[in-house]
N, CA, C and O atoms as a Maestro MAE file, in Angstrom:
{
 s_m_m2io_version
 :::
 2.0.0
}

f_m_ct {
 s_m_title
 :::
 protein
 m_atom[328] {
  # First column is atom index #
  i_m_mmod_type
  r_m_x_coord
  r_m_y_coord
  r_m_z_coord
  i_m_residue_number
  s_m_chain_name
  s_m_pdb_residue_name
  s_m_pdb_atom_name
  i_m_atomic_number
  :::
  1 25 104.646 130.046 106.442 1 A "MET " " N  " 7
  2 3 105.009 128.665 106.200 1 A "MET " " CA " 6
  3 2 106.467 128.600 105.760 1 A "MET " " C  " 6
  4 15 106.903 129.384 104.917 1 A "MET " " O  " 8
  5 25 107.214 127.669 106.331 2 A "CYS " " N  " 7
  6 3 108.626 127.502 106.010 2 A "CYS " " CA " 6
  7 2 108.781 126.443 104.917 2 A "CYS " " C  " 6
  8 15 108.297 125.319 105.051 2 A "CYS " " O  " 8
  9 25 109.460 126.820 103.840 3 A "LEU " " N  " 7
  10 3 109.658 125.884 102.742 3 A "LEU " " CA " 6
  11 2 111.113 125.439 102.627 3 A "LEU " " C  " 6
  12 15 111.553 125.009 101.561 3 A "LEU " " O  " 8
  13 25 111.855 125.543 103.726 4 A "GLU " " N  " 7
  14 3 113.254 125.145 103.718 4 A "GLU " " CA " 6
  15 2 113.369 123.646 103.479 4 A "GLU " " C  " 6
  16 15 112.619 122.852 104.048 4 A "GLU " " O  " 8
  17 25 114.315 123.275 102.633 5 A "THR " " N  " 7
  18 3 114.564 121.855 102.390 5 A "THR " " CA " 6
  19 2 115.946 121.488 102.921 5 A "THR " " C  " 6
  20 15 116.835 122.333 103.020 5 A "THR " " O  " 8
  21 25 116.107 120.214 103.259 6 A "PHE " " N  " 7
  22 3 117.363 119.707 103.801 6 A "PHE " " CA " 6
  23 2 117.386 118.209 103.569 6 A "PHE " " C  " 6
  24 15 116.370 117.615 103.209 6 A "PHE " " O  " 8
  25 25 118.553 117.593 103.777 7 A "ASP " " N  " 7
  26 3 118.601 116.149 103.546 7 A "ASP " " CA " 6
  27 2 118.000 115.399 104.732 7 A "ASP " " C  " 6
  28 15 117.968 115.898 105.857 7 A "ASP " " O  " 8
  29 25 117.532 114.206 104.453 8 A "LEU " " N  " 7
  30 3 116.805 113.389 105.428 8 A "LEU " " CA " 6
  31 2 117.612 113.123 106.690 8 A "LEU " " C  " 6
  32 15 117.033 112.971 107.765 8 A "LEU " " O  " 8
  33 25 118.915 113.065 106.585 9 A "SER " " N  " 7
  34 3 119.736 112.790 107.768 9 A "SER " " CA " 6
  35 2 119.635 113.910 108.816 9 A "SER " " C  " 6
  36 15 120.029 113.713 109.965 9 A "SER " " O  " 8
  37 25 119.114 115.075 108.430 10 A "HIS " " N  " 7
  38 3 118.962 116.199 109.358 10 A "HIS " " CA " 6
  39 2 117.538 116.339 109.902 10 A "HIS " " C  " 6
  40 15 117.258 117.276 110.649 10 A "HIS " " O  " 8
  41 25 116.635 115.424 109.541 11 A "LEU " " N  " 7
  42 3 115.269 115.468 110.070 11 A "LEU " " CA " 6
  43 2 115.322 115.032 111.535 11 A "LEU " " C  " 6
  44 15 115.737 113.912 111.830 11 A "LEU " " O  " 8
  45 25 114.904 115.908 112.456 12 A "PRO " " N  " 7
  46 3 114.983 115.563 113.877 12 A "PRO " " CA " 6
  47 2 114.136 114.334 114.233 12 A "PRO " " C  " 6
  48 15 113.097 114.090 113.620 12 A "PRO " " O  " 8
  49 25 114.584 113.579 115.214 13 A "ILE " " N  " 7
  50 3 113.863 112.398 115.682 13 A "ILE " " CA " 6
  51 2 112.473 112.829 116.155 13 A "ILE " " C  " 6
  52 15 112.325 113.815 116.877 13 A "ILE " " O  " 8
  53 25 111.463 112.073 115.736 14 A "GLY " " N  " 7
  54 3 110.085 112.362 116.121 14 A "GLY " " CA " 6
  55 2 109.377 113.332 115.190 14 A "GLY " " C  " 6
  56 15 108.183 113.585 115.350 14 A "GLY " " O  " 8
  57 25 110.102 113.878 114.216 15 A "CYS " " N  " 7
  58 3 109.503 114.845 113.287 15 A "CYS " " CA " 6
  59 2 109.159 114.175 111.967 15 A "CYS " " C  " 6
  60 15 109.708 113.135 111.603 15 A "CYS " " O  " 8
  61 25 108.238 114.804 111.271 16 A "ARG " " N  " 7
  62 3 107.757 114.300 109.994 16 A "ARG " " CA " 6
  63 2 108.136 115.289 108.896 16 A "ARG " " C  " 6
  64 15 108.135 116.501 109.111 16 A "ARG " " O  " 8
  65 25 108.455 114.763 107.732 17 A "GLY " " N  " 7
  66 3 108.788 115.593 106.582 17 A "GLY " " CA " 6
  67 2 108.147 115.041 105.323 17 A "GLY " " C  " 6
  68 15 107.599 113.939 105.318 17 A "GLY " " O  " 8
  69 25 108.223 115.822 104.259 18 A "THR " " N  " 7
  70 3 107.724 115.405 102.958 18 A "THR " " CA " 6
  71 2 108.906 115.327 102.009 18 A "THR " " C  " 6
  72 15 109.692 116.269 101.908 18 A "THR " " O  " 8
  73 25 109.031 114.218 101.320 19 A "ILE " " N  " 7
  74 3 110.135 114.039 100.375 19 A "ILE " " CA " 6
  75 2 109.892 114.932 99.166 19 A "ILE " " C  " 6
  76 15 108.803 114.928 98.592 19 A "ILE " " O  " 8
  77 25 110.911 115.700 98.781 20 A "VAL " " N  " 7
  78 3 110.781 116.584 97.620 20 A "VAL " " CA " 6
  79 2 111.683 116.161 96.467 20 A "VAL " " C  " 6
  80 15 111.405 116.502 95.318 20 A "VAL " " O  " 8
  81 25 112.760 115.424 96.748 21 A "ALA " " N  " 7
  82 3 113.663 114.995 95.674 21 A "ALA " " CA " 6
  83 2 114.528 113.833 96.147 21 A "ALA " " C  " 6
  84 15 114.730 113.620 97.342 21 A "ALA " " O  " 8
  85 25 115.033 113.085 95.157 22 A "ILE " " N  " 7
  86 3 115.978 112.001 95.420 22 A "ILE " " CA " 6
  87 2 117.214 112.283 94.583 22 A "ILE " " C  " 6
  88 15 117.144 112.304 93.354 22 A "ILE " " O  " 8
  89 25 118.348 112.500 95.243 23 A "ASN " " N  " 7
  90 3 119.604 112.790 94.546 23 A "ASN " " CA " 6
  91 2 120.391 111.507 94.320 23 A "ASN " " C  " 6
  92 15 121.479 111.318 94.863 23 A "ASN " " O  " 8
  93 25 119.817 110.637 93.512 24 A "ALA " " N  " 7
  94 3 120.453 109.370 93.157 24 A "ALA " " CA " 6
  95 2 119.976 109.020 91.751 24 A "ALA " " C  " 6
  96 15 119.055 109.644 91.224 24 A "ALA " " O  " 8
  97 25 120.603 108.030 91.159 25 A "SER " " N  " 7
  98 3 120.188 107.615 89.818 25 A "SER " " CA " 6
  99 2 120.302 106.103 89.689 25 A "SER " " C  " 6
  100 15 120.871 105.429 90.548 25 A "SER " " O  " 8
  101 25 119.757 105.595 88.615 26 A "GLY " " N  " 7
  102 3 119.866 104.175 88.299 26 A "GLY " " CA " 6
  103 2 119.262 103.264 89.340 26 A "GLY " " C  " 6
  104 15 118.186 103.528 89.877 26 A "GLY " " O  " 8
  105 25 119.979 102.181 89.616 27 A "MET " " N  " 7
  106 3 119.482 101.169 90.546 27 A "MET " " CA " 6
  107 2 119.317 101.715 91.957 27 A "MET " " C  " 6
  108 15 118.407 101.308 92.679 27 A "MET " " O  " 8
  109 25 120.187 102.630 92.349 28 A "GLU " " N  " 7
  110 3 120.081 103.210 93.685 28 A "GLU " " CA " 6
  111 2 118.774 103.994 93.835 28 A "GLU " " C  " 6
  112 15 118.088 103.862 94.849 28 A "GLU " " O  " 8
  113 25 118.428 104.802 92.841 29 A "LYS " " N  " 7
  114 3 117.174 105.556 92.884 29 A "LYS " " CA " 6
  115 2 115.986 104.598 92.885 29 A "LYS " " C  " 6
  116 15 115.016 104.814 93.612 29 A "LYS " " O  " 8
  117 25 116.056 103.551 92.084 30 A "ASN " " N  " 7
  118 3 114.976 102.560 92.053 30 A "ASN " " CA " 6
  119 2 114.797 101.881 93.408 30 A "ASN " " C  " 6
  120 15 113.670 101.601 93.816 30 A "ASN " " O  " 8
  121 25 115.904 101.615 94.113 31 A "ARG " " N  " 7
  122 3 115.825 100.996 95.442 31 A "ARG " " CA " 6
  123 2 115.093 101.913 96.416 31 A "ARG " " C  " 6
  124 15 114.248 101.457 97.186 31 A "ARG " " O  " 8
  125 25 115.418 103.208 96.383 32 A "PHE " " N  " 7
  126 3 114.729 104.170 97.243 32 A "PHE " " CA " 6
  127 2 113.231 104.198 96.932 32 A "PHE " " C  " 6
  128 15 112.406 104.186 97.846 32 A "PHE " " O  " 8
  129 25 112.886 104.233 95.666 33 A "ILE " " N  " 7
  130 3 111.473 104.280 95.272 33 A "ILE " " CA " 6
  131 2 110.763 102.989 95.687 33 A "ILE " " C  " 6
  132 15 109.611 103.032 96.119 33 A "ILE " " O  " 8
  133 25 111.434 101.848 95.560 34 A "ASP " " N  " 7
  134 3 110.847 100.573 95.996 34 A "ASP " " CA " 6
  135 2 110.556 100.573 97.493 34 A "ASP " " C  " 6
  136 15 109.612 99.917 97.934 34 A "ASP " " O  " 8
  137 25 111.349 101.297 98.278 35 A "LEU " " N  " 7
  138 3 111.113 101.415 99.714 35 A "LEU " " CA " 6
  139 2 109.957 102.375 100.038 35 A "LEU " " C  " 6
  140 15 109.516 102.452 101.185 35 A "LEU " " O  " 8
  141 25 109.472 103.100 99.032 36 A "GLY " " N  " 7
  142 3 108.408 104.070 99.252 36 A "GLY " " CA " 6
  143 2 108.919 105.490 99.364 36 A "GLY " " C  " 6
  144 15 108.152 106.408 99.654 36 A "GLY " " O  " 8
  145 25 110.214 105.678 99.136 37 A "LEU " " N  " 7
  146 3 110.821 107.001 99.238 37 A "LEU " " CA " 6
  147 2 110.677 107.735 97.907 37 A "LEU " " C  " 6
  148 15 111.637 107.867 97.147 37 A "LEU " " O  " 8
  149 25 109.486 108.199 97.645 38 A "ALA " " N  " 7
  150 3 109.195 108.906 96.403 38 A "ALA " " CA " 6
  151 2 108.747 110.331 96.724 38 A "ALA " " C  " 6
  152 15 108.187 110.583 97.791 38 A "ALA " " O  " 8
  153 25 108.993 111.258 95.802 39 A "PRO " " N  " 7
  154 3 108.547 112.632 96.038 39 A "PRO " " CA " 6
  155 2 107.065 112.693 96.414 39 A "PRO " " C  " 6
  156 15 106.237 111.962 95.870 39 A "PRO " " O  " 8
  157 25 106.761 113.569 97.343 40 A "SER " " N  " 7
  158 3 105.435 113.844 97.923 40 A "SER " " CA " 6
  159 2 105.045 112.861 99.029 40 A "SER " " C  " 6
  160 15 103.996 113.033 99.650 40 A "SER " " O  " 8
  161 25 105.862 111.832 99.293 41 A "GLN " " N  " 7
  162 3 105.578 110.901 100.387 41 A "GLN " " CA " 6
  163 2 105.967 111.522 101.721 41 A "GLN " " C  " 6
  164 15 106.964 112.236 101.820 41 A "GLN " " O  " 8
  165 25 105.176 111.245 102.730 42 A "SER " " N  " 7
  166 3 105.476 111.683 104.083 42 A "SER " " CA " 6
  167 2 106.404 110.660 104.744 42 A "SER " " C  " 6
  168 15 106.241 109.454 104.558 42 A "SER " " O  " 8
  169 25 107.378 111.152 105.517 43 A "ILE " " N  " 7
  170 3 108.340 110.280 106.191 43 A "ILE " " CA " 6
  171 2 108.561 110.798 107.601 43 A "ILE " " C  " 6
  172 15 108.592 112.007 107.831 43 A "ILE " " O  " 8
  173 25 108.712 109.880 108.539 44 A "LYS " " N  " 7
  174 3 108.936 110.251 109.936 44 A "LYS " " CA " 6
  175 2 110.228 109.614 110.432 44 A "LYS " " C  " 6
  176 15 110.477 108.430 110.204 44 A "LYS " " O  " 8
  177 25 111.036 110.403 111.107 45 A "SER " " N  " 7
  178 3 112.263 109.920 111.719 45 A "SER " " CA " 6
  179 2 111.902 109.358 113.098 45 A "SER " " C  " 6
  180 15 111.392 110.090 113.946 45 A "SER " " O  " 8
  181 25 112.162 108.071 113.329 46 A "LEU " " N  " 7
  182 3 111.738 107.420 114.561 46 A "LEU " " CA " 6
  183 2 112.807 107.393 115.639 46 A "LEU " " C  " 6
  184 15 112.578 107.890 116.741 46 A "LEU " " O  " 8
  185 25 113.970 106.823 115.347 47 A "PHE " " N  " 7
  186 3 115.042 106.762 116.341 47 A "PHE " " CA " 6
  187 2 116.363 106.436 115.666 47 A "PHE " " C  " 6
  188 15 116.397 105.908 114.555 47 A "PHE " " O  " 8
  189 25 117.449 106.760 116.357 48 A "ARG " " N  " 7
  190 3 118.797 106.465 115.876 48 A "ARG " " CA " 6
  191 2 119.390 105.342 116.714 48 A "ARG " " C  " 6
  192 15 119.045 105.172 117.884 48 A "ARG " " O  " 8
  193 25 120.274 104.591 116.108 49 A "SER " " N  " 7
  194 3 120.975 103.552 116.851 49 A "SER " " CA " 6
  195 2 121.901 104.213 117.870 49 A "SER " " C  " 6
  196 15 122.204 105.399 117.738 49 A "SER " " O  " 8
  197 25 122.354 103.479 118.873 50 A "PRO " " N  " 7
  198 3 123.256 104.055 119.873 50 A "PRO " " CA " 6
  199 2 124.523 104.673 119.259 50 A "PRO " " C  " 6
  200 15 125.077 105.627 119.807 50 A "PRO " " O  " 8
  201 25 124.970 104.135 118.140 51 A "ALA " " N  " 7
  202 3 126.159 104.664 117.474 51 A "ALA " " CA " 6
  203 2 125.816 105.828 116.538 51 A "ALA " " C  " 6
  204 15 126.698 106.342 115.851 51 A "ALA " " O  " 8
  205 25 124.541 106.250 116.502 52 A "LYS " " N  " 7
  206 3 124.038 107.366 115.682 52 A "LYS " " CA " 6
  207 2 123.897 107.037 114.203 52 A "LYS " " C  " 6
  208 15 123.566 107.918 113.409 52 A "LYS " " O  " 8
  209 25 124.139 105.796 113.817 53 A "ASN " " N  " 7
  210 3 124.011 105.411 112.415 53 A "ASN " " CA " 6
  211 2 123.786 103.909 112.370 53 A "ASN " " C  " 6
  212 15 124.657 103.172 112.832 53 A "ASN " " O  " 8
  213 25 122.674 103.409 111.843 54 A "PRO " " N  " 7
  214 3 121.663 104.061 111.016 54 A "PRO " " CA " 6
  215 2 120.540 104.702 111.833 54 A "PRO " " C  " 6
  216 15 120.543 104.675 113.064 54 A "PRO " " O  " 8
  217 25 119.582 105.278 111.106 55 A "THR " " N  " 7
  218 3 118.386 105.872 111.691 55 A "THR " " CA " 6
  219 2 117.165 105.139 111.147 55 A "THR " " C  " 6
  220 15 117.121 104.794 109.967 55 A "THR " " O  " 8
  221 25 116.173 104.901 112.005 56 A "ALA " " N  " 7
  222 3 114.925 104.248 111.586 56 A "ALA " " CA " 6
  223 2 113.933 105.306 111.133 56 A "ALA " " C  " 6
  224 15 113.788 106.352 111.765 56 A "ALA " " O  " 8
  225 25 113.251 105.020 110.026 57 A "TYR " " N  " 7
  226 3 112.246 105.914 109.447 57 A "TYR " " CA " 6
  227 2 110.968 105.129 109.184 57 A "TYR " " C  " 6
  228 15 110.995 103.912 109.003 57 A "TYR " " O  " 8
  229 25 109.853 105.846 109.167 58 A "GLU " " N  " 7
  230 3 108.567 105.245 108.829 58 A "GLU " " CA " 6
  231 2 108.019 105.928 107.585 58 A "GLU " " C  " 6
  232 15 107.934 107.154 107.517 58 A "GLU " " O  " 8
  233 25 107.642 105.098 106.589 59 A "VAL " " N  " 7
  234 3 107.016 105.576 105.357 59 A "VAL " " CA " 6
  235 2 105.878 104.623 105.035 59 A "VAL " " C  " 6
  236 15 106.096 103.415 104.937 59 A "VAL " " O  " 8
  237 25 104.682 105.136 104.871 60 A "MET " " N  " 7
  238 3 103.509 104.337 104.504 60 A "MET " " CA " 6
  239 2 103.315 103.142 105.431 60 A "MET " " C  " 6
  240 15 102.921 102.069 104.975 60 A "MET " " O  " 8
  241 25 103.586 103.310 106.730 61 A "GLY " " N  " 7
  242 3 103.382 102.253 107.708 61 A "GLY " " CA " 6
  243 2 104.524 101.268 107.830 61 A "GLY " " C  " 6
  244 15 104.514 100.425 108.728 61 A "GLY " " O  " 8
  245 25 105.516 101.351 106.943 62 A "ALA " " N  " 7
  246 3 106.683 100.470 107.018 62 A "ALA " " CA " 6
  247 2 107.820 101.175 107.741 62 A "ALA " " C  " 6
  248 15 108.021 102.378 107.574 62 A "ALA " " O  " 8
  249 25 108.557 100.426 108.540 63 A "VAL " " N  " 7
  250 3 109.703 100.974 109.262 63 A "VAL " " CA " 6
  251 2 110.965 100.319 108.710 63 A "VAL " " C  " 6
  252 15 111.029 99.098 108.568 63 A "VAL " " O  " 8
  253 25 111.955 101.128 108.404 64 A "PHE " " N  " 7
  254 3 113.232 100.617 107.916 64 A "PHE " " CA " 6
  255 2 114.339 101.554 108.355 64 A "PHE " " C  " 6
  256 15 114.077 102.681 108.776 64 A "PHE " " O  " 8
  257 25 115.570 101.095 108.258 65 A "ALA " " N  " 7
  258 3 116.727 101.894 108.666 65 A "ALA " " CA " 6
  259 2 117.542 102.288 107.447 65 A "ALA " " C  " 6
  260 15 117.700 101.509 106.506 65 A "ALA " " O  " 8
  261 25 118.058 103.514 107.480 66 A "LEU " " N  " 7
  262 3 118.948 104.006 106.434 66 A "LEU " " CA " 6
  263 2 120.230 104.515 107.076 66 A "LEU " " C  " 6
  264 15 120.197 105.160 108.124 66 A "LEU " " O  " 8
  265 25 121.337 104.227 106.450 67 A "ARG " " N  " 7
  266 3 122.606 104.811 106.883 67 A "ARG " " CA " 6
  267 2 122.596 106.291 106.521 67 A "ARG " " C  " 6
  268 15 121.896 106.704 105.597 67 A "ARG " " O  " 8
  269 25 123.361 107.076 107.238 68 A "SER " " N  " 7
  270 3 123.372 108.520 107.003 68 A "SER " " CA " 6
  271 2 123.817 108.856 105.585 68 A "SER " " C  " 6
  272 15 123.298 109.806 104.998 68 A "SER " " O  " 8
  273 25 124.759 108.110 105.015 69 A "GLU " " N  " 7
  274 3 125.212 108.408 103.658 69 A "GLU " " CA " 6
  275 2 124.115 108.177 102.620 69 A "GLU " " C  " 6
  276 15 124.132 108.800 101.558 69 A "GLU " " O  " 8
  277 25 123.161 107.290 102.912 70 A "ASP " " N  " 7
  278 3 122.011 107.112 102.024 70 A "ASP " " CA " 6
  279 2 120.946 108.178 102.297 70 A "ASP " " C  " 6
  280 15 120.350 108.719 101.366 70 A "ASP " " O  " 8
  281 25 120.713 108.471 103.563 71 A "ALA " " N  " 7
  282 3 119.716 109.478 103.928 71 A "ALA " " CA " 6
  283 2 120.075 110.858 103.380 71 A "ALA " " C  " 6
  284 15 119.184 111.666 103.117 71 A "ALA " " O  " 8
  285 25 121.356 111.136 103.206 72 A "GLU " " N  " 7
  286 3 121.790 112.423 102.671 72 A "GLU " " CA " 6
  287 2 121.366 112.623 101.219 72 A "GLU " " C  " 6
  288 15 121.395 113.748 100.722 72 A "GLU " " O  " 8
  289 25 120.976 111.563 100.539 73 A "LYS " " N  " 7
  290 3 120.555 111.644 99.136 73 A "LYS " " CA " 6
  291 2 119.057 111.927 98.985 73 A "LYS " " C  " 6
  292 15 118.575 112.152 97.875 73 A "LYS " " O  " 8
  293 25 118.324 111.915 100.105 74 A "ILE " " N  " 7
  294 3 116.882 112.168 100.103 74 A "ILE " " CA " 6
  295 2 116.645 113.590 100.628 74 A "ILE " " C  " 6
  296 15 117.018 113.907 101.758 74 A "ILE " " O  " 8
  297 25 116.033 114.433 99.818 75 A "ILE " " N  " 7
  298 3 115.770 115.815 100.196 75 A "ILE " " CA " 6
  299 2 114.329 115.929 100.691 75 A "ILE " " C  " 6
  300 15 113.398 115.492 100.015 75 A "ILE " " O  " 8
  301 25 114.152 116.518 101.873 76 A "VAL " " N  " 7
  302 3 112.821 116.640 102.477 76 A "VAL " " CA " 6
  303 2 112.536 118.081 102.869 76 A "VAL " " C  " 6
  304 15 113.433 118.917 102.972 76 A "VAL " " O  " 8
  305 25 111.267 118.333 103.080 77 A "ARG " " N  " 7
  306 3 110.774 119.607 103.627 77 A "ARG " " CA " 6
  307 2 110.041 119.258 104.902 77 A "ARG " " C  " 6
  308 15 109.220 118.340 104.912 77 A "ARG " " O  " 8
  309 25 110.318 119.967 105.972 78 A "SER " " N  " 7
  310 3 109.677 119.710 107.258 78 A "SER " " CA " 6
  311 2 108.185 120.001 107.173 78 A "SER " " C  " 6
  312 15 107.776 121.018 106.612 78 A "SER " " O  " 8
  313 25 107.370 119.102 107.732 79 A "GLU " " N  " 7
  314 3 105.924 119.320 107.754 79 A "GLU " " CA " 6
  315 2 105.583 120.200 108.943 79 A "GLU " " C  " 6
  316 15 106.221 120.110 109.993 79 A "GLU " " O  " 8
  317 25 104.579 121.048 108.779 80 A "SER " " N  " 7
  318 3 104.182 121.959 109.850 80 A "SER " " CA " 6
  319 2 103.652 121.161 111.035 80 A "SER " " C  " 6
  320 15 103.035 120.110 110.863 80 A "SER " " O  " 8
  321 25 103.895 121.665 112.221 81 A "GLN " " N  " 7
  322 3 103.450 121.030 113.452 81 A "GLN " " CA " 6
  323 2 102.130 121.671 113.871 81 A "GLN " " C  " 6
  324 15 102.127 122.609 114.668 81 A "GLN " " O  " 8
  325 25 101.013 121.178 113.346 82 A "SER " " N  " 7
  326 3 99.714 121.761 113.682 82 A "SER " " CA " 6
  327 2 98.897 120.850 114.544 82 A "SER " " C  " 6
  328 15 97.775 121.194 114.915 82 A "SER " " O  " 8
  :::
 }
 m_bond[327] {
  # First column is bond index #
  i_m_from
  i_m_to
  i_m_order
  :::
  1 1 2 1
  2 2 3 1
  3 3 4 2
  4 3 5 1
  5 5 6 1
  6 6 7 1
  7 7 8 2
  8 7 9 1
  9 9 10 1
  10 10 11 1
  11 11 12 2
  12 11 13 1
  13 13 14 1
  14 14 15 1
  15 15 16 2
  16 15 17 1
  17 17 18 1
  18 18 19 1
  19 19 20 2
  20 19 21 1
  21 21 22 1
  22 22 23 1
  23 23 24 2
  24 23 25 1
  25 25 26 1
  26 26 27 1
  27 27 28 2
  28 27 29 1
  29 29 30 1
  30 30 31 1
  31 31 32 2
  32 31 33 1
  33 33 34 1
  34 34 35 1
  35 35 36 2
  36 35 37 1
  37 37 38 1
  38 38 39 1
  39 39 40 2
  40 39 41 1
  41 41 42 1
  42 42 43 1
  43 43 44 2
  44 43 45 1
  45 45 46 1
  46 46 47 1
  47 47 48 2
  48 47 49 1
  49 49 50 1
  50 50 51 1
  51 51 52 2
  52 51 53 1
  53 53 54 1
  54 54 55 1
  55 55 56 2
  56 55 57 1
  57 57 58 1
  58 58 59 1
  59 59 60 2
  60 59 61 1
  61 61 62 1
  62 62 63 1
  63 63 64 2
  64 63 65 1
  65 65 66 1
  66 66 67 1
  67 67 68 2
  68 67 69 1
  69 69 70 1
  70 70 71 1
  71 71 72 2
  72 71 73 1
  73 73 74 1
  74 74 75 1
  75 75 76 2
  76 75 77 1
  77 77 78 1
  78 78 79 1
  79 79 80 2
  80 79 81 1
  81 81 82 1
  82 82 83 1
  83 83 84 2
  84 83 85 1
  85 85 86 1
  86 86 87 1
  87 87 88 2
  88 87 89 1
  89 89 90 1
  90 90 91 1
  91 91 92 2
  92 91 93 1
  93 93 94 1
  94 94 95 1
  95 95 96 2
  96 95 97 1
  97 97 98 1
  98 98 99 1
  99 99 100 2
  100 99 101 1
  101 101 102 1
  102 102 103 1
  103 103 104 2
  104 103 105 1
  105 105 106 1
  106 106 107 1
  107 107 108 2
  108 107 109 1
  109 109 110 1
  110 110 111 1
  111 111 112 2
  112 111 113 1
  113 113 114 1
  114 114 115 1
  115 115 116 2
  116 115 117 1
  117 117 118 1
  118 118 119 1
  119 119 120 2
  120 119 121 1
  121 121 122 1
  122 122 123 1
  123 123 124 2
  124 123 125 1
  125 125 126 1
  126 126 127 1
  127 127 128 2
  128 127 129 1
  129 129 130 1
  130 130 131 1
  131 131 132 2
  132 131 133 1
  133 133 134 1
  134 134 135 1
  135 135 136 2
  136 135 137 1
  137 137 138 1
  138 138 139 1
  139 139 140 2
  140 139 141 1
  141 141 142 1
  142 142 143 1
  143 143 144 2
  144 143 145 1
  145 145 146 1
  146 146 147 1
  147 147 148 2
  148 147 149 1
  149 149 150 1
  150 150 151 1
  151 151 152 2
  152 151 153 1
  153 153 154 1
  154 154 155 1
  155 155 156 2
  156 155 157 1
  157 157 158 1
  158 158 159 1
  159 159 160 2
  160 159 161 1
  161 161 162 1
  162 162 163 1
  163 163 164 2
  164 163 165 1
  165 165 166 1
  166 166 167 1
  167 167 168 2
  168 167 169 1
  169 169 170 1
  170 170 171 1
  171 171 172 2
  172 171 173 1
  173 173 174 1
  174 174 175 1
  175 175 176 2
  176 175 177 1
  177 177 178 1
  178 178 179 1
  179 179 180 2
  180 179 181 1
  181 181 182 1
  182 182 183 1
  183 183 184 2
  184 183 185 1
  185 185 186 1
  186 186 187 1
  187 187 188 2
  188 187 189 1
  189 189 190 1
  190 190 191 1
  191 191 192 2
  192 191 193 1
  193 193 194 1
  194 194 195 1
  195 195 196 2
  196 195 197 1
  197 197 198 1
  198 198 199 1
  199 199 200 2
  200 199 201 1
  201 201 202 1
  202 202 203 1
  203 203 204 2
  204 203 205 1
  205 205 206 1
  206 206 207 1
  207 207 208 2
  208 207 209 1
  209 209 210 1
  210 210 211 1
  211 211 212 2
  212 211 213 1
  213 213 214 1
  214 214 215 1
  215 215 216 2
  216 215 217 1
  217 217 218 1
  218 218 219 1
  219 219 220 2
  220 219 221 1
  221 221 222 1
  222 222 223 1
  223 223 224 2
  224 223 225 1
  225 225 226 1
  226 226 227 1
  227 227 228 2
  228 227 229 1
  229 229 230 1
  230 230 231 1
  231 231 232 2
  232 231 233 1
  233 233 234 1
  234 234 235 1
  235 235 236 2
  236 235 237 1
  237 237 238 1
  238 238 239 1
  239 239 240 2
  240 239 241 1
  241 241 242 1
  242 242 243 1
  243 243 244 2
  244 243 245 1
  245 245 246 1
  246 246 247 1
  247 247 248 2
  248 247 249 1
  249 249 250 1
  250 250 251 1
  251 251 252 2
  252 251 253 1
  253 253 254 1
  254 254 255 1
  255 255 256 2
  256 255 257 1
  257 257 258 1
  258 258 259 1
  259 259 260 2
  260 259 261 1
  261 261 262 1
  262 262 263 1
  263 263 264 2
  264 263 265 1
  265 265 266 1
  266 266 267 1
  267 267 268 2
  268 267 269 1
  269 269 270 1
  270 270 271 1
  271 271 272 2
  272 271 273 1
  273 273 274 1
  274 274 275 1
  275 275 276 2
  276 275 277 1
  277 277 278 1
  278 278 279 1
  279 279 280 2
  280 279 281 1
  281 281 282 1
  282 282 283 1
  283 283 284 2
  284 283 285 1
  285 285 286 1
  286 286 287 1
  287 287 288 2
  288 287 289 1
  289 289 290 1
  290 290 291 1
  291 291 292 2
  292 291 293 1
  293 293 294 1
  294 294 295 1
  295 295 296 2
  296 295 297 1
  297 297 298 1
  298 298 299 1
  299 299 300 2
  300 299 301 1
  301 301 302 1
  302 302 303 1
  303 303 304 2
  304 303 305 1
  305 305 306 1
  306 306 307 1
  307 307 308 2
  308 307 309 1
  309 309 310 1
  310 310 311 1
  311 311 312 2
  312 311 313 1
  313 313 314 1
  314 314 315 1
  315 315 316 2
  316 315 317 1
  317 317 318 1
  318 318 319 1
  319 319 320 2
  320 319 321 1
  321 321 322 1
  322 322 323 1
  323 323 324 2
  324 323 325 1
  325 325 326 1
  326 326 327 1
  327 327 328 2
  :::
 }
}
């Protein structure tokens, strides 16, 4: 099993990961948590805009877009493809 972690902006399109940490504080961290971006949550990278920024993600059935500079603050671990 691979336990490598990386920031959310590097999660390949169509792949699912598990959030392990949020590298933000204060209101910014609260905004991420309000979106459902909390440790142990599963997240899927859906598609990127034609300009490559932002990227659409799915968490708990909700779809939203994050700019790469925000996605870099979310640390994930890739989920196994079984």
